[in-house]
C-alpha positions as CSV (number, residue, x, y, z in Angstrom):
1,X,0.0,0.0,0.0
2,X,1.4,3.4,-1.0
3,X,-1.6,5.4,0.1
4,X,-3.9,5.0,3.1
5,X,-6.2,6.6,5.6
6,X,-4.6,7.3,9.0
7,X,-7.7,6.9,11.2
8,X,-6.1,8.6,14.1
9,X,-5.3,11.7,12.0
10,X,-8.8,11.7,10.5
11,X,-10.4,11.3,13.9
12,X,-8.4,14.1,15.5
13,X,-9.2,16.5,12.6
14,X,-12.9,15.6,12.4
15,X,-13.7,15.7,16.2
16,X,-11.2,18.5,16.9
17,X,-9.2,16.6,19.6
18,X,-5.5,16.7,20.3
19,X,-3.2,13.9,19.2
20,X,-2.9,12.5,22.8
21,X,-6.7,11.7,22.6
22,X,-6.4,9.6,19.4
23,X,-5.2,6.3,21.0
24,X,-7.5,3.5,20.1
25,X,-9.0,3.0,23.5
26,X,-9.5,6.8,24.0
27,X,-11.2,7.2,20.6
28,X,-13.6,4.3,21.5
29,X,-14.3,5.8,24.9
30,X,-15.0,9.3,23.5
31,X,-17.5,7.7,21.1
32,X,-19.2,5.8,24.0
33,X,-17.8,2.4,22.9
34,X,-15.8,-0.2,24.7
35,X,-12.9,-2.1,23.3
36,X,-14.1,-5.4,21.9
37,X,-11.6,-8.3,22.1
38,X,-8.0,-8.7,23.3
39,X,-5.8,-5.6,23.4
40,X,-3.0,-5.6,20.8
41,X,-4.5,-8.4,18.8
42,X,-4.2,-7.4,15.2
43,X,-7.6,-8.8,14.3
44,X,-9.4,-7.2,17.3
45,X,-7.6,-3.9,16.8
46,X,-8.7,-3.9,13.2
47,X,-12.3,-4.6,14.1
48,X,-12.3,-1.8,16.6
49,X,-10.8,0.6,14.1
50,X,-13.5,-0.4,11.6
51,X,-16.1,0.4,14.3
52,X,-14.6,3.9,14.7
53,X,-14.5,4.4,10.9
54,X,-18.2,3.4,10.7
55,X,-19.2,5.8,13.4
56,X,-17.2,8.6,11.8
57,X,-19.0,8.0,8.5
58,X,-22.4,8.0,10.4
59,X,-21.4,11.4,12.0
60,X,-20.7,12.9,8.5
61,X,-17.0,12.5,8.2
62,X,-15.7,12.0,4.6
63,X,-12.7,9.7,5.0
64,X,-10.0,10.5,2.5
65,X,-6.4,9.3,2.0
66,X,-4.3,11.4,4.3
67,X,-0.9,9.7,4.2
68,X,1.3,8.1,1.5
69,X,4.7,6.7,0.9
70,X,6.8,8.4,-1.8
71,X,10.4,7.6,-2.6
72,X,10.6,5.8,0.8
73,X,9.4,8.8,2.8
74,X,6.1,9.1,4.8
75,X,4.2,12.1,3.6
76,X,0.9,13.8,4.6
77,X,-1.7,14.3,1.9
78,X,-3.8,17.4,1.9
79,X,-7.4,16.7,2.7
80,X,-8.4,19.7,0.6
81,X,-7.0,18.3,-2.6
82,X,-8.9,16.4,-5.2
83,X,-9.8,12.8,-4.5
84,X,-7.5,10.3,-6.1
85,X,-8.4,6.8,-7.3
86,X,-11.4,5.1,-5.7
87,X,-14.3,7.1,-4.4
88,X,-14.6,7.9,-0.7
89,X,-15.9,5.0,1.5
90,X,-19.6,4.8,2.0
91,X,-21.7,3.4,4.8
92,X,-22.1,-0.3,4.4
93,X,-25.5,-1.4,3.2
94,X,-26.9,-4.5,4.9
95,X,-29.5,-6.8,3.4
96,X,-32.4,-7.9,5.6
């Protein structure tokens, strides 16, 4: 992956919170959620990050690529720039 969404950065910008409040457990707590699973389990961390992303989308956040790797260097991507590649994620639609 050369481009991605840093959910901590998106969370901090969207909810206007400082970087020290963007740890996984703090983000969940601020959204009224509890950590589900075993801490530091890659699968459980991923599921909890997905729960945060879904909540952000429900709250009106437009998740965009905000970091990329270029020539071996980590770079921030301006959120005000045009969208690249795939469209922004949408809320999942569930069938009954």
